[in-house]
C-alpha positions as CSV (number, residue, x, y, z in Angstrom):
1,X,82.9,92.2,95.9
2,X,79.7,90.5,94.6
3,X,77.8,88.8,97.3
4,X,78.2,85.1,97.5
5,X,81.5,85.4,95.6
6,X,84.1,82.4,95.8
7,X,87.3,83.6,95.6
8,X,90.2,80.6,95.3
9,X,93.9,81.5,95.3
10,X,96.3,78.9,94.3
11,X,99.7,79.1,96.2
12,X,102.3,77.1,94.5
13,X,106.0,76.9,95.6
14,X,108.8,79.0,93.9
15,X,109.5,76.6,91.3
16,X,112.8,77.3,89.2
17,X,112.0,77.7,85.9
18,X,108.2,78.4,86.4
19,X,108.1,82.0,84.5
20,X,104.6,82.4,84.4
21,X,103.5,81.4,88.0
22,X,101.3,78.8,86.5
23,X,102.6,75.7,89.0
24,X,104.3,73.8,86.1
25,X,107.5,73.9,84.0
26,X,106.6,73.6,80.6
27,X,106.8,75.5,77.2
28,X,104.5,78.2,78.4
29,X,107.2,79.2,80.3
30,X,109.7,79.9,77.4
31,X,108.3,83.5,76.5
32,X,108.5,84.8,80.0
33,X,112.2,83.4,80.3
34,X,113.2,85.5,77.2
35,X,111.3,88.6,78.4
36,X,112.8,88.4,81.5
37,X,116.3,87.9,80.0
38,X,115.6,91.1,77.4
39,X,113.5,93.1,79.3
40,X,113.4,92.6,83.3
41,X,111.2,95.6,83.6
42,X,108.8,94.2,80.9
43,X,109.1,90.7,82.5
44,X,107.6,92.4,85.9
45,X,104.9,94.4,84.1
46,X,103.6,91.2,82.0
47,X,103.8,88.9,85.0
48,X,103.3,91.1,88.3
49,X,102.8,88.2,90.8
50,X,105.7,86.4,89.5
51,X,109.7,86.1,91.0
52,X,111.8,87.3,88.1
53,X,114.3,85.1,90.2
54,X,112.6,82.0,88.9
55,X,114.7,81.9,86.2
56,X,118.2,82.4,88.1
57,X,119.4,78.7,87.3
58,X,122.9,79.5,88.5
59,X,121.4,81.0,91.2
60,X,123.7,84.2,91.2
61,X,121.3,87.0,92.2
62,X,119.9,87.6,88.7
63,X,118.5,86.4,85.5
64,X,121.3,85.9,82.7
65,X,122.6,84.4,79.6
66,X,124.4,82.0,81.7
67,X,121.0,81.0,83.2
68,X,119.7,79.9,79.5
69,X,121.2,76.1,79.6
70,X,119.8,75.3,82.9
71,X,116.5,76.5,82.0
72,X,116.6,74.4,78.7
73,X,117.5,71.3,80.9
74,X,114.5,71.7,83.1
75,X,112.1,71.4,79.5
76,X,113.9,68.5,78.3
77,X,113.3,65.3,79.9
């Protein structure tokens, strides 16, 4: 820790579909969503502060192919 350093922590609500934890749902969430679908362990490594269940659009307690349409619906106005 540096003397005089200022740290800012941004806390946003658990937004369904916000797969990269930047507090928005947009095209930047597509790649992390696909990673969560095909490699949950890889998603956890790449996005350690994020909750994989943000991609659970059904919700049924896991991220799977049944969540794809709900995720797409969030991206298309």
